[in-house]
C-alpha positions in Angstrom: 3.8 95.0 -3.6 3.3 91.5 -3.3 6.2 89.2 -3.8 5.4 86.0 -5.5 7.5 83.2 -4.6 8.4 81.0 -7.4 8.6 77.4 -6.6 11.6 75.7 -7.8 11.1 72.2 -9.3 12.5 69.5 -7.0 15.6 68.4 -8.7 16.3 65.5 -6.3 15.4 62.0 -7.5 12.8 60.2 -5.4 14.2 57.2 -3.5 12.2 54.0 -3.4 11.6 53.1 0.3 11.0 49.3 0.6 11.6 49.1 4.3 7.9 48.4 5.1 7.7 45.8 2.3 10.8 44.0 3.7 9.2 44.1 7.2 6.1 42.5 5.7 8.2 39.8 4.0 10.1 39.0 7.2 6.9 38.2 8.9 5.0 36.6 6.0 7.5 34.1 4.8 7.9 32.2 8.1 4.2 32.2 8.6 3.6 30.7 5.2 6.3 28.2 5.6 4.9 27.0 8.9 1.4 26.7 7.5 2.4 24.4 4.7 1.4 20.8 4.8 4.3 18.8 3.7 3.5 15.6 1.8 4.2 12.5 3.9 6.3 9.8 2.4 5.6 6.3 3.6 8.2 3.6 3.1 6.9 0.0 2.6 9.7 -2.4 3.4 9.8 -5.5 1.1 11.9 -8.6 1.3 13.7 -10.4 -1.5 11.8 -13.2 -3.1 12.1 -16.6 -1.4 13.0 -19.9 -3.0 10.9 -21.2 -5.8 8.6 -24.2 -5.3 11.0 -26.7 -7.0 13.9 -25.6 -4.8 11.6 -25.7 -1.8 10.6 -29.3 -2.5 14.3 -30.3 -2.6 15.1 -28.9 0.8 12.5 -30.3 3.3 14.0 -28.3 6.2 12.9 -25.0 4.8 9.8 -23.5 6.3 6.6 -23.6 4.3 5.6 -20.4 2.5 2.4 -18.5 3.1 1.1 -16.9 -0.1 -1.6 -14.4 -0.9 -2.6 -14.5 -4.6 -4.3 -11.3 -5.8 -6.3 -11.5 -9.0 -9.0 -9.3 -10.3 -11.6 -11.9 -9.3 -10.4 -13.0 -5.8 -7.9 -13.0 -3.0 -6.6 -16.6 -2.4 -4.5 -17.6 0.6 -2.2 -20.6 0.1 -0.3 -22.5 2.8 2.0 -24.2 2.0 2.8 -22.7 -1.3 0.3 -23.7 -4.0 -2.1 -25.4 -1.6 -5.3 -23.3 -1.3 -6.2 -22.5 2.3 -9.0 -19.9 1.9 -10.5 -17.9 -1.0 -12.1 -14.4 -0.8 -14.1 -13.6 -3.9 -14.5 -10.0 -5.0 -17.9 -8.5 -4.3 -19.5 -5.3 -5.6 -17.9 -3.4 -2.8 -14.4 -4.6 -3.9 -11.9 -6.8 -2.1 -12.9 -8.0 1.3 -9.7 -7.0 3.2 -11.6 -7.0 6.6 -12.4 -10.8 6.2 -8.9 -11.4 5.1 -7.5 -9.6 8.2 -9.8 -11.6 10.6 -8.7 -14.9 8.9 -5.0 -13.9 9.1 -5.4 -13.1 12.8 -6.9 -16.6 13.4 -4.1 -18.1 11.3 -1.4 -16.3 13.2 -2.9 -17.5 16.5 -3.0 -21.1 15.1 0.7 -20.8 14.1 1.6 -19.5 17.6 -0.3 -22.4 19.3 1.5 -24.9 17.1 4.9 -23.3 18.0 5.4 -22.1 14.4 7.2 -18.8 14.2 5.9 -17.3 11.0 6.1 -13.6 10.1 6.7 -13.7 6.4 4.2 -13.8 3.5 4.5 -13.6 -0.3 2.1 -11.5 -2.3 1.6 -12.9 -5.8 0.1 -10.2 -8.0 -1.8 -10.4 -11.3 -0.5 -7.7 -13.7 -4.0 -6.1 -13.8 -3.9 -5.2 -10.0 -3.7 -1.5 -9.3 -1.3 0.2 -6.9 -3.9 1.1 -4.3 -5.0 -2.6 -4.0 -1.4 -3.7 -3.5 -0.9 -1.1 -0.7 -4.2 -2.1 0.9 -3.2 -5.7 0.8 0.2 -5.0 2.3 -1.3 -3.0 5.1 -3.8 -5.8 5.8 -1.2 -8.6 6.0 1.3 -6.5 7.9 -0.8 -5.7 11.0 -4.2 -5.2 12.5 -5.8 -2.8 14.9 -6.0 -4.2 18.4 -7.0 -2.6 21.7 -4.3 -3.0 24.4 -4.9 -1.4 27.8 -7.7 0.9 26.3 -5.3 2.1 23.5 -5.6 1.3 19.8 -2.4 -0.2 18.6 -1.1 -2.0 15.5 -0.6 -5.7 16.3 1.8 -7.6 14.1 0.6 -10.2 11.6 3.1 -11.0 8.8 5.4 -7.9 8.4 8.0 -9.5 6.2 6.4 -9.1 2.8 7.8 -10.3 -0.6 6.2 -9.6 -4.0 6.0 -11.9 -7.0 3.9 -12.6 -10.1 0.7 -14.6 -9.8 0.7 -18.0 -11.4 -1.3 -18.3 -14.7 -5.0 -18.9 -14.2 -5.6 -22.6 -13.7 -9.3 -22.5 -14.2 -10.2 -24.8 -17.1 -14.0 -24.2 -16.9 -14.0 -21.1 -19.1 -11.9 -22.9 -21.7 -14.2 -26.0 -21.7 -17.3 -23.8 -22.0 -15.7 -22.1 -25.1 -14.9 -25.5 -26.6 -18.5 -26.7 -26.0 -19.9 -23.6 -27.6 -17.7 -24.0 -30.7 -18.6 -27.7 -30.9 -22.3 -26.9 -30.8 -22.0 -24.6 -33.8 -20.4 -27.3 -35.9 
């Protein structure tokens, strides 16, 4: 006689074991957090606008203003305000910030030789100028790369930057050309 054993169905509910999953998360979460590259936020310090040209003319003791006018066609350096000092036309490669930096280094040296303590500049921007051009111009006028004791460091140029609107285009040549073309048709 063989006795057959009858298996009883298991009546206990199966428990969900998440211990191994929790162990995995304890290791994985810090590793993922440490491997993240957090976005870097750069702060560009700006100064409040300086006196207007009319107020500047009334008070002769005020220092002269160094201006960089940025238009879609050129970079123009003015010193004192409104008096053109140097013009950098836009080429196919874009704005010539390298030439501007070299010129500003020479200008800073000239100021130091004359005993003029100048560390501020006003950027006058055309409304069509894009953000990247503004940031590149600010980086160019703020400092330049210099080698000091075999180390590459940022040497100061004009770190106190103010922003303003560019004056209206004063070029009358395009308007005169339009007038002559209209006059020729009549």
